[in-house]
Backbone bond lengths (Angstrom), bond angles and torsions (degrees), N, CA, C in turn:
res aa  C-N    CA-C-N  psi(-1)  N-CA   C-N-CA  omega(-1)  CA-C   N-CA-C  phi
1 X - - - 1.464 - - 1.525 106.75 -
2 X 1.341 116.31 129.85 1.423 121.95 179.57 1.579 106.26 -71.90
3 X 1.353 113.40 144.67 1.465 119.30 175.60 1.513 109.63 -118.18
4 X 1.353 114.11 142.14 1.499 117.30 173.71 1.516 106.83 -155.12
5 X 1.371 109.63 171.25 1.456 118.82 -178.83 1.558 109.86 -116.39
6 X 1.322 114.28 159.41 1.437 120.73 176.23 1.506 107.45 -144.77
7 X 1.314 117.40 128.97 1.486 121.74 -174.53 1.568 106.28 -123.57
8 X 1.345 112.70 134.09 1.442 119.89 172.33 1.485 107.27 -110.33
9 X 1.360 115.73 105.33 1.469 122.14 179.09 1.529 106.19 -77.69
10 X 1.350 113.11 137.65 1.487 121.47 -175.91 1.504 111.06 -119.34
11 X 1.327 114.88 132.77 1.480 121.88 171.43 1.529 108.67 -159.56
12 X 1.296 115.13 141.40 1.474 122.38 177.88 1.539 113.37 48.70
13 X 1.311 116.38 44.80 1.420 123.93 178.96 1.567 113.10 60.00
14 X 1.317 114.17 31.32 1.456 123.33 179.70 1.529 111.52 -131.63
15 X 1.306 116.95 158.92 1.467 122.96 172.26 1.574 106.95 -112.24
16 X 1.342 113.58 143.87 1.482 116.47 170.50 1.528 108.95 -80.40
17 X 1.296 117.34 119.08 1.427 121.43 -174.98 1.522 109.23 -115.64
18 X 1.314 118.11 150.97 1.477 124.79 179.03 1.488 108.81 -113.81
19 X 1.338 116.34 120.71 1.482 120.44 173.42 1.540 105.54 -93.02
20 X 1.314 116.17 116.77 1.454 122.21 -178.21 1.548 107.87 -76.77
21 X 1.373 113.44 102.68 1.489 117.56 -176.69 1.506 111.33 -145.08
22 X 1.345 118.46 16.82 1.455 117.48 -178.62 1.512 114.73 -120.35
23 X 1.323 118.78 -23.51 1.452 123.07 -176.92 1.562 112.92 -86.12
24 X 1.296 116.13 142.04 1.482 119.36 176.39 1.546 105.89 -83.23
25 X 1.389 114.08 149.36 1.444 121.63 179.86 1.529 114.56 52.10
26 X 1.332 115.27 44.32 1.481 122.47 -173.89 1.556 105.77 -95.80
27 X 1.317 118.15 121.85 1.487 123.00 174.71 1.507 110.56 -60.27
28 X 1.297 117.08 -28.08 1.499 122.44 178.88 1.524 114.53 -91.99
29 X 1.292 119.60 7.45 1.445 123.06 -176.18 1.525 111.98 -53.33
30 X 1.350 113.59 125.97 1.476 120.19 179.38 1.499 115.02 84.05
31 X 1.320 116.07 -3.41 1.498 119.83 -179.88 1.500 109.27 -99.78
32 X 1.362 113.51 151.72 1.524 121.00 173.43 1.512 106.20 -95.56
33 X 1.297 117.34 132.04 1.434 124.74 -179.28 1.494 110.63 -137.09
34 X 1.336 115.80 172.62 1.485 120.36 174.55 1.522 108.05 -85.85
35 X 1.340 115.01 -179.50 1.451 121.05 -178.35 1.514 109.30 -90.73
36 X 1.299 117.82 131.25 1.461 121.14 -179.83 1.504 115.29 170.28
37 X 1.344 116.08 -171.20 1.415 121.59 -179.01 1.478 111.61 173.96
38 X 1.319 115.06 -173.70 1.434 123.85 -173.37 1.536 116.05 -73.15
39 X 1.342 114.72 145.27 1.411 121.60 177.92 1.510 109.95 -70.88
40 X 1.328 118.88 130.70 1.447 123.17 175.27 1.517 111.42 -94.79
41 X 1.302 115.18 160.02 1.439 122.35 -177.95 1.487 111.19 -58.35
42 X 1.300 119.36 137.44 1.452 126.10 175.95 1.489 113.92 68.97
43 X 1.379 119.40 24.68 1.499 118.16 171.52 1.519 108.02 -126.91
44 X 1.319 115.19 155.05 1.477 120.23 175.47 1.519 108.21 -81.12
45 X 1.277 116.55 167.21 1.468 120.46 179.70 1.502 110.20 -64.91
46 X 1.361 118.07 -35.69 1.464 122.62 178.02 1.566 110.60 -65.97
47 X 1.335 114.96 -39.80 1.496 117.93 175.43 1.486 109.54 -65.49
48 X 1.328 117.57 -38.53 1.506 120.05 179.54 1.531 108.87 -61.55
49 X 1.326 117.71 -45.60 1.464 122.44 -177.43 1.499 109.83 -60.64
50 X 1.327 117.77 -46.60 1.484 122.53 -179.26 1.515 110.49 -66.23
51 X 1.318 116.69 -41.44 1.488 118.06 179.79 1.491 111.85 -67.07
52 X 1.277 119.95 -43.92 1.476 122.77 178.44 1.525 112.29 -60.99
53 X 1.327 117.94 -40.57 1.461 120.42 -179.22 1.549 106.03 -67.68
54 X 1.322 117.73 -44.15 1.529 118.71 178.89 1.530 110.93 -58.60
55 X 1.341 115.64 -47.72 1.511 121.11 -176.11 1.527 110.15 -65.30
56 X 1.312 117.86 -43.37 1.465 119.04 -172.51 1.521 111.92 -86.56
57 X 1.297 119.67 -23.26 1.519 118.81 -173.02 1.483 113.35 -122.97
58 X 1.426 117.01 -23.47 1.497 118.96 -173.64 1.508 112.23 89.61
59 X 1.342 116.22 -8.88 1.445 119.88 -176.99 1.544 111.35 -90.72
60 X 1.354 115.35 148.90 1.414 122.78 178.13 1.484 110.93 -105.91
61 X 1.374 115.69 125.09 1.438 121.57 178.77 1.502 110.75 -79.74
62 X 1.304 118.09 127.09 1.466 123.47 176.74 1.511 111.47 -95.24
63 X 1.323 116.08 -34.92 1.480 121.93 -178.63 1.519 110.98 -144.35
64 X 1.322 118.97 125.03 1.437 125.46 174.14 1.525 112.17 -101.49
65 X 1.338 119.20 140.14 1.411 122.83 176.35 1.535 105.42 -117.29
66 X 1.352 115.64 114.16 1.461 121.98 177.15 1.515 110.28 -69.53
67 X 1.354 115.90 127.20 1.474 120.97 -173.98 1.535 111.24 -116.59
68 X 1.317 117.08 -28.16 1.489 114.38 177.77 1.523 112.52 168.87
69 X 1.321 113.07 178.92 1.456 122.87 -176.82 1.485 109.81 -124.11
70 X 1.300 115.89 134.47 1.496 122.53 176.60 1.481 107.21 -116.47
71 X 1.346 113.88 134.12 1.484 120.47 171.92 1.485 108.84 -113.71
72 X 1.325 117.03 104.65 1.433 120.32 -178.59 1.562 107.65 -92.71
73 X 1.322 115.64 128.90 1.462 122.83 174.30 1.473 112.52 -116.57
74 X 1.305 115.43 121.03 1.443 124.29 178.98 1.507 109.92 -118.53
75 X 1.307 120.30 162.02 1.492 118.91 -178.83 1.557 113.48 -59.16
76 X 1.331 118.02 -31.69 1.479 118.17 -176.01 1.560 113.21 -116.86
77 X 1.268 118.94 4.10 1.458 120.61 179.58 1.518 111.40 -165.23
78 X 1.287 115.85 160.39 1.463 124.54 175.68 1.508 110.78 -127.92
79 X 1.338 116.61 151.39 1.481 118.75 -179.90 1.537 108.46 -144.22
80 X 1.310 112.05 138.97 1.498 120.20 176.20 1.550 105.68 -109.71
81 X 1.384 116.03 121.56 1.425 120.29 -176.90 1.551 110.15 -122.28
82 X 1.311 115.13 122.82 1.424 122.12 176.34 1.509 109.59 -89.17
83 X 1.383 117.82 124.59 1.428 121.80 -175.95 1.515 109.92 -101.42
84 X 1.324 114.55 135.65 1.499 119.99 178.55 1.559 107.13 -135.17
85 X 1.289 111.50 159.67 1.501 120.68 167.67 1.548 105.97 -127.08
86 X 1.304 114.49 156.76 1.453 121.35 175.07 1.477 110.64 -151.36
87 X 1.335 117.33 132.36 1.451 122.08 168.39 1.468 112.84 -116.39
88 X 1.363 114.00 12.49 1.461 120.76 179.39 1.487 111.07 -123.48
89 X 1.355 115.16 92.33 1.441 122.46 -176.35 1.510 107.18 -148.37
90 X 1.352 114.05 166.20 1.482 117.78 -178.43 1.510 108.53 -146.83
91 X 1.376 114.99 170.35 1.443 120.70 -178.42 1.493 113.01 108.97
92 X 1.329 115.93 -175.65 1.445 124.46 -178.83 1.471 109.72 -112.30
93 X 1.363 117.52 132.51 1.406 123.74 -179.56 1.546 109.42 -70.32
94 X 1.358 116.06 134.75 1.459 120.13 174.18 1.490 111.93 -127.72
95 X 1.335 118.58 161.43 1.433 126.11 179.06 1.574 109.36 -67.21
96 X 1.345 114.89 158.99 1.492 118.62 175.71 1.527 106.88 -134.17
97 X 1.330 114.75 176.87 1.474 120.98 -178.24 1.522 113.18 -95.31
98 X 1.341 118.63 6.81 1.429 120.49 -177.14 1.554 112.74 -102.57
99 X 1.335 114.80 -28.45 1.458 116.77 178.67 1.512 112.75 175.38
100 X 1.330 115.12 -172.94 1.437 122.00 -179.22 1.516 110.21 -95.34
101 X 1.302 117.07 134.46 1.511 120.77 179.81 1.505 110.13 -103.64
102 X 1.335 113.38 146.81 1.471 117.43 -179.37 1.527 107.71 -154.15
103 X 1.316 115.20 140.63 1.448 119.58 173.30 1.536 107.52 -79.31
104 X 1.307 116.97 119.85 1.472 121.77 -175.92 1.537 109.08 -116.54
105 X 1.287 114.67 126.32 1.482 122.02 177.84 1.545 110.65 -51.19
106 X 1.304 117.54 134.67 1.439 119.62 -179.67 1.523 112.84 -54.21
107 X 1.340 116.57 -34.68 1.446 119.15 -179.75 1.529 112.68 -68.97
108 X 1.327 118.38 -17.49 1.463 121.39 179.31 1.523 112.92 -100.17
109 X 1.319 119.22 -7.16 1.470 120.86 -170.65 1.537 111.61 -55.77
110 X 1.369 115.23 -48.84 1.486 117.96 -172.87 1.543 113.20 -71.36
111 X 1.332 117.07 -7.53 1.469 117.45 176.71 1.537 111.13 -90.42
112 X 1.317 117.62 -2.71 1.444 121.99 178.16 1.568 110.73 -75.21
113 X 1.307 115.75 163.30 1.468 121.31 173.95 1.499 109.07 -75.12
114 X 1.350 115.70 94.07 1.463 122.19 -176.10 1.543 110.09 -117.89
115 X 1.287 113.78 158.68 1.517 119.32 170.78 1.577 103.80 -63.59
116 X 1.313 115.20 148.84 1.532 118.86 179.46 1.494 109.59 -62.30
117 X 1.332 118.20 -40.30 1.485 119.39 177.99 1.473 114.09 -62.68
118 X 1.333 115.74 -37.87 1.483 120.23 177.95 1.515 110.31 -60.39
119 X 1.304 116.55 -36.41 1.495 118.15 178.08 1.536 111.05 -61.88
120 X 1.319 115.46 -34.08 1.471 118.28 -178.72 1.531 111.55 -65.02
121 X 1.328 117.06 -48.50 1.450 117.04 -175.56 1.563 111.39 -82.11
122 X 1.352 116.38 -29.12 1.456 118.53 176.49 1.562 111.65 -62.57
123 X 1.329 116.42 -35.06 1.472 120.51 175.26 1.534 108.23 -56.33
124 X 1.329 116.31 -42.05 1.464 119.75 -179.20 1.541 111.76 -67.06
125 X 1.342 114.68 -40.68 1.485 116.48 178.15 1.530 110.97 -64.15
126 X 1.313 115.18 -37.66 1.442 120.76 -177.89 1.525 112.11 -70.01
127 X 1.350 119.25 -26.48 1.438 123.70 175.78 1.484 109.78 -64.00
128 X 1.367 115.65 -25.36 1.467 123.55 174.93 1.563 112.77 53.40
129 X 1.350 114.19 42.02 1.464 117.23 179.03 1.541 110.66 -99.53
130 X 1.314 116.11 1.81 1.453 122.75 178.79 1.519 113.94 60.29
131 X 1.363 118.83 16.48 1.445 120.62 173.14 1.525 109.53 -74.55
132 X 1.284 114.76 130.06 1.488 119.09 177.62 1.538 109.55 -75.19
133 X 1.349 118.26 135.57 1.418 120.73 -179.11 1.524 109.44 -115.95
134 X 1.377 114.99 161.00 1.411 123.94 178.42 1.540 105.16 -143.07
135 X 1.316 117.09 105.85 1.454 120.91 -174.63 1.531 111.56 -123.59
136 X 1.355 115.10 143.39 1.417 123.10 170.12 1.540 106.34 -102.18
137 X 1.321 119.41 128.85 1.470 124.06 175.76 1.444 109.48 -119.83
138 X 1.325 118.31 114.15 1.483 126.00 -177.66 1.534 108.46 -101.78
139 X 1.350 114.34 125.17 1.453 122.52 -179.32 1.486 110.76 -118.58
140 X 1.349 117.57 153.16 1.489 118.50 170.55 1.530 107.49 -93.59
141 X 1.319 114.95 -176.41 1.480 120.22 -175.25 1.491 114.77 -73.91
142 X 1.315 120.03 -2.22 1.430 125.20 175.62 1.545 113.19 -101.67
143 X 1.372 116.57 -2.16 1.417 121.01 179.14 1.527 111.62 90.12
144 X 1.349 116.46 13.67 1.454 120.85 -179.16 1.548 108.01 -89.68
145 X 1.340 114.84 131.62 1.481 120.28 -179.71 1.490 106.59 -74.41
146 X 1.335 116.09 123.78 1.448 122.23 -179.57 1.531 114.89 -97.51
147 X 1.322 114.09 -35.15 1.490 119.69 -175.88 1.531 112.25 -160.86
148 X 1.310 114.47 144.40 1.456 121.71 173.26 1.528 106.80 -120.38
149 X 1.352 115.61 125.15 1.462 122.42 173.66 1.492 108.34 -112.15
150 X 1.341 112.50 120.56 1.472 119.41 178.80 1.500 109.30 -93.87
151 X 1.270 118.21 111.84 1.479 123.33 177.84 1.469 107.31 -95.04
152 X 1.308 117.14 100.74 1.477 121.50 -174.34 1.517 111.64 -58.18
153 X 1.311 115.54 131.16 1.466 123.28 -179.59 1.519 108.98 -97.52
154 X 1.314 117.29 122.34 1.445 120.87 177.58 1.524 107.95 -94.89
155 X 1.362 117.54 124.84 1.466 122.73 178.77 1.482 111.39 -95.00
């Protein structure tokens, strides 16, 4: 199972979102997503999250807040994604080669062109109750969300 991280940077009641509009043959083309990417050999998932944010945005994460785990199941692959938020970062935002970045007000997030499964966990982030979630998201080969399984996390 592939592992990756996804970080939602927070400032002024907004999240930094990435519109995937620059890469060719991108499964996420036209979708708004958080900042992140695949885990590299010999790094922890937290190191992955910080590295991906630095590479894609130029910003340095000072503090990560773990928010949940997503298990994506597709017909030909599976992915484990660790979700974080951070409102403690520094540096200057720069462009990247994956898409356009924009600070989007939290009240407008769910109106963006998002994956259906992303809407499920983003609603939880937006509730801002700091409850850790563990979700299974099952998709078909056309990208249609078939099922969401909520694996209750006991703290």
